TIVO-2410 file (N, C-alpha, C; in nm, 3 decimals):
# residues 68
REC num residu      c1      c2      c3 atome chaine
REC   1      M   1.206  -0.016   0.891     N      A
REC   1      M   1.074   0.011   0.943    CA      A
REC   1      M   1.037  -0.087   1.052     C      A
REC   2      G   1.088  -0.213   1.044     N      A
REC   2      G   1.062  -0.307   1.150    CA      A
REC   2      G   0.944  -0.398   1.128     C      A
REC   3      V   0.858  -0.371   1.031     N      A
REC   3      V   0.743  -0.456   1.001    CA      A
REC   3      V   0.774  -0.532   0.874     C      A
REC   4      E   0.758  -0.664   0.883     N      A
REC   4      E   0.791  -0.749   0.768    CA      A
REC   4      E   0.677  -0.750   0.666     C      A
REC   5      I   0.714  -0.735   0.540     N      A
REC   5      I   0.619  -0.747   0.430    CA      A
REC   5      I   0.618  -0.893   0.389     C      A
REC   6      K   0.499  -0.950   0.376     N      A
REC   6      K   0.488  -1.091   0.339    CA      A
REC   6      K   0.554  -1.118   0.205     C      A
REC   7      G   0.592  -1.245   0.182     N      A
REC   7      G   0.663  -1.283   0.061    CA      A
REC   7      G   0.584  -1.266  -0.067     C      A
REC   8      A   0.467  -1.327  -0.076     N      A
REC   8      A   0.386  -1.319  -0.198    CA      A
REC   8      A   0.315  -1.185  -0.203     C      A
REC   9      K   0.342  -1.111  -0.310     N      A
REC   9      K   0.281  -0.979  -0.320    CA      A
REC   9      K   0.134  -0.987  -0.359     C      A
REC  10      V   0.057  -0.897  -0.306     N      A
REC  10      V  -0.084  -0.883  -0.336    CA      A
REC  10      V  -0.095  -0.799  -0.463     C      A
REC  11      Q  -0.190  -0.832  -0.549     N      A
REC  11      Q  -0.210  -0.753  -0.669    CA      A
REC  11      Q  -0.322  -0.652  -0.646     C      A
REC  12      V  -0.296  -0.527  -0.686     N      A
REC  12      V  -0.394  -0.420  -0.669    CA      A
REC  12      V  -0.407  -0.345  -0.800     C      A
REC  13      R  -0.529  -0.327  -0.844     N      A
REC  13      R  -0.557  -0.252  -0.966    CA      A
REC  13      R  -0.580  -0.106  -0.928     C      A
REC  14      L  -0.499  -0.016  -0.983     N      A
REC  14      L  -0.508   0.126  -0.948    CA      A
REC  14      L  -0.554   0.213  -1.064     C      A
REC  15      V  -0.601   0.153  -1.171     N      A
REC  15      V  -0.651   0.231  -1.285    CA      A
REC  15      V  -0.766   0.318  -1.236     C      A
REC  16      G  -0.761   0.446  -1.272     N      A
REC  16      G  -0.866   0.539  -1.232    CA      A
REC  16      G  -0.840   0.609  -1.100     C      A
REC  17      E  -0.731   0.574  -1.034     N      A
REC  17      E  -0.698   0.635  -0.905    CA      A
REC  17      E  -0.587   0.740  -0.919     C      A
REC  18      D  -0.545   0.771  -1.041     N      A
REC  18      D  -0.436   0.865  -1.064    CA      A
REC  18      D  -0.461   0.997  -0.992     C      A
REC  19      G  -0.362   1.038  -0.915     N      A
REC  19      G  -0.367   1.168  -0.850    CA      A
REC  19      G  -0.442   1.171  -0.718     C      A
REC  20      N  -0.512   1.064  -0.683     N      A
REC  20      N  -0.588   1.063  -0.559    CA      A
REC  20      N  -0.517   0.973  -0.457     C      A
REC  21      A  -0.431   1.035  -0.379     N      A
REC  21      A  -0.347   0.959  -0.285    CA      A
REC  21      A  -0.431   0.884  -0.183     C      A
REC  22      F  -0.537   0.945  -0.133     N      A
REC  22      F  -0.618   0.879  -0.032    CA      A
REC  22      F  -0.692   0.758  -0.088     C      A
REC  23      A  -0.736   0.767  -0.212     N      A
REC  23      A  -0.802   0.653  -0.276    CA      A
REC  23      A  -0.703   0.538  -0.296     C      A
REC  24      I  -0.580   0.571  -0.333     N      A
REC  24      I  -0.477   0.469  -0.351    CA      A
REC  24      I  -0.447   0.401  -0.218     C      A
REC  25      I  -0.428   0.479  -0.114     N      A
REC  25      I  -0.400   0.423   0.019    CA      A
REC  25      I  -0.515   0.333   0.063     C      A
REC  26      G  -0.637   0.378   0.043     N      A
REC  26      G  -0.753   0.299   0.082    CA      A
REC  26      G  -0.764   0.169   0.005     C      A
REC  27      R  -0.738   0.174  -0.123     N      A
REC  27      R  -0.745   0.053  -0.205    CA      A
REC  27      R  -0.637  -0.048  -0.163     C      A
REC  28      V  -0.516   0.001  -0.139     N      A
REC  28      V  -0.408  -0.088  -0.098    CA      A
REC  28      V  -0.436  -0.145   0.042     C      A
REC  29      Q  -0.483  -0.062   0.133     N      A
REC  29      Q  -0.517  -0.109   0.267    CA      A
REC  29      Q  -0.620  -0.222   0.260     C      A
REC  30      G  -0.722  -0.204   0.179     N      A
REC  30      G  -0.825  -0.306   0.165    CA      A
REC  30      G  -0.769  -0.436   0.110     C      A
REC  31      A  -0.681  -0.426   0.012     N      A
REC  31      A  -0.620  -0.545  -0.048    CA      A
REC  31      A  -0.530  -0.615   0.054     C      A
REC  32      L  -0.457  -0.539   0.132     N      A
REC  32      L  -0.372  -0.599   0.234    CA      A
REC  32      L  -0.456  -0.669   0.340     C      A
REC  33      R  -0.566  -0.607   0.379     N      A
REC  33      R  -0.657  -0.668   0.477    CA      A
REC  33      R  -0.712  -0.800   0.425     C      A
REC  34      K  -0.759  -0.799   0.301     N      A
REC  34      K  -0.814  -0.921   0.241    CA      A
REC  34      K  -0.709  -1.031   0.228     C      A
REC  35      A  -0.583  -0.992   0.213     N      A
REC  35      A  -0.474  -1.088   0.199    CA      A
REC  35      A  -0.424  -1.140   0.334     C      A
REC  36      G  -0.481  -1.089   0.442     N      A
REC  36      G  -0.445  -1.140   0.574    CA      A
REC  36      G  -0.335  -1.064   0.646     C      A
REC  37      Y  -0.300  -0.946   0.597     N      A
REC  37      Y  -0.200  -0.865   0.667    CA      A
REC  37      Y  -0.260  -0.815   0.799     C      A
REC  38      S  -0.179  -0.808   0.900     N      A
REC  38      S  -0.225  -0.765   1.033    CA      A
REC  38      S  -0.253  -0.615   1.034     C      A
REC  39      A  -0.326  -0.573   1.135     N      A
REC  39      A  -0.353  -0.430   1.152    CA      A
REC  39      A  -0.222  -0.353   1.169     C      A
REC  40      E  -0.126  -0.413   1.238     N      A
REC  40      E   0.005  -0.349   1.258    CA      A
REC  40      E   0.076  -0.329   1.123     C      A
REC  41      Q   0.071  -0.431   1.038     N      A
REC  41      Q   0.135  -0.420   0.906    CA      A
REC  41      Q   0.066  -0.313   0.821     C      A
REC  42      R  -0.066  -0.311   0.823     N      A
REC  42      R  -0.140  -0.211   0.744    CA      A
REC  42      R  -0.113  -0.070   0.795     C      A
REC  43      K  -0.103  -0.057   0.925     N      A
REC  43      K  -0.072   0.073   0.985    CA      A
REC  43      K   0.069   0.119   0.944     C      A
REC  44      A   0.163   0.025   0.939     N      A
REC  44      A   0.299   0.057   0.897    CA      A
REC  44      A   0.300   0.102   0.751     C      A
REC  45      F   0.220   0.036   0.666     N      A
REC  45      F   0.211   0.077   0.527    CA      A
REC  45      F   0.163   0.221   0.517     C      A
REC  46      V   0.054   0.253   0.587     N      A
REC  46      V  -0.003   0.388   0.581    CA      A
REC  46      V   0.097   0.491   0.633     C      A
REC  47      A   0.161   0.460   0.744     N      A
REC  47      A   0.258   0.555   0.801    CA      A
REC  47      A   0.370   0.584   0.703     C      A
REC  48      D   0.422   0.480   0.639     N      A
REC  48      D   0.530   0.499   0.543    CA      A
REC  48      D   0.480   0.573   0.419     C      A
REC  49      A   0.363   0.536   0.370     N      A
REC  49      A   0.308   0.597   0.249    CA      A
REC  49      A   0.283   0.747   0.266     C      A
REC  50      M   0.251   0.788   0.388     N      A
REC  50      M   0.215   0.928   0.411    CA      A
REC  50      M   0.332   1.015   0.455     C      A
REC  51      T   0.455   0.961   0.452     N      A
REC  51      T   0.569   1.040   0.499    CA      A
REC  51      T   0.634   1.126   0.393     C      A
REC  52      G   0.584   1.121   0.272     N      A
REC  52      G   0.648   1.199   0.167    CA      A
REC  52      G   0.547   1.250   0.066     C      A
REC  53      D   0.597   1.278  -0.051     N      A
REC  53      D   0.511   1.330  -0.158    CA      A
REC  53      D   0.444   1.216  -0.235     C      A
REC  54      Y   0.375   1.250  -0.342     N      A
REC  54      Y   0.301   1.153  -0.422    CA      A
REC  54      Y   0.394   1.047  -0.481     C      A
REC  55      D   0.511   1.088  -0.527     N      A
REC  55      D   0.606   0.992  -0.582    CA      A
REC  55      D   0.651   0.892  -0.475     C      A
REC  56      H   0.671   0.941  -0.354     N      A
REC  56      H   0.707   0.851  -0.243    CA      A
REC  56      H   0.594   0.752  -0.218     C      A
REC  57      L   0.470   0.800  -0.220     N      A
REC  57      L   0.355   0.713  -0.202    CA      A
REC  57      L   0.357   0.600  -0.304     C      A
REC  58      L   0.379   0.633  -0.430     N      A
REC  58      L   0.380   0.531  -0.535    CA      A
REC  58      L   0.494   0.431  -0.516     C      A
REC  59      A   0.609   0.478  -0.468     N      A
REC  59      A   0.721   0.388  -0.442    CA      A
REC  59      A   0.689   0.292  -0.328     C      A
REC  60      V   0.625   0.342  -0.224     N      A
REC  60      V   0.587   0.258  -0.111    CA      A
REC  60      V   0.484   0.155  -0.156     C      A
REC  61      V   0.386   0.198  -0.234     N      A
REC  61      V   0.285   0.105  -0.285    CA      A
REC  61      V   0.352  -0.006  -0.365     C      A
REC  62      A   0.447   0.030  -0.450     N      A
REC  62      A   0.516  -0.070  -0.535    CA      A
REC  62      A   0.597  -0.167  -0.449     C      A
REC  63      R   0.644  -0.123  -0.332     N      A
REC  63      R   0.718  -0.211  -0.243    CA      A
REC  63      R   0.625  -0.312  -0.176     C      A
REC  64      W   0.502  -0.271  -0.149     N      A
REC  64      W   0.408  -0.354  -0.075    CA      A
REC  64      W   0.323  -0.443  -0.163     C      A
REC  65      V   0.287  -0.396  -0.281     N      A
REC  65      V   0.195  -0.473  -0.368    CA      A
REC  65      V   0.242  -0.468  -0.512     C      A
REC  66      D   0.187  -0.559  -0.592     N      A
REC  66      D   0.205  -0.553  -0.736    CA      A
REC  66      D   0.091  -0.474  -0.795     C      A
REC  67      V   0.122  -0.365  -0.861     N      A
REC  67      V   0.021  -0.282  -0.924    CA      A
REC  67      V  -0.010  -0.338  -1.061     C      A
REC  68      V  -0.137  -0.367  -1.087     N      A
REC  68      V  -0.178  -0.422  -1.216    CA      A
REC  68      V  -0.274  -0.329  -1.285     C      A
***
């Protein structure tokens, strides 16, 4: 992808977001922003997350953040 994911993973709580892909993307984007990820990095996350189905979205989220 070309965009580096920072070393320390951000923790994101996704309880209650089951099945709502846009809510999950929004929550992760907000957590990445608060953790200091650049706009370019957040854009790369969204682009990757939206390239497949719901299972792909969850795999991308797991790569970028720790789901708690």
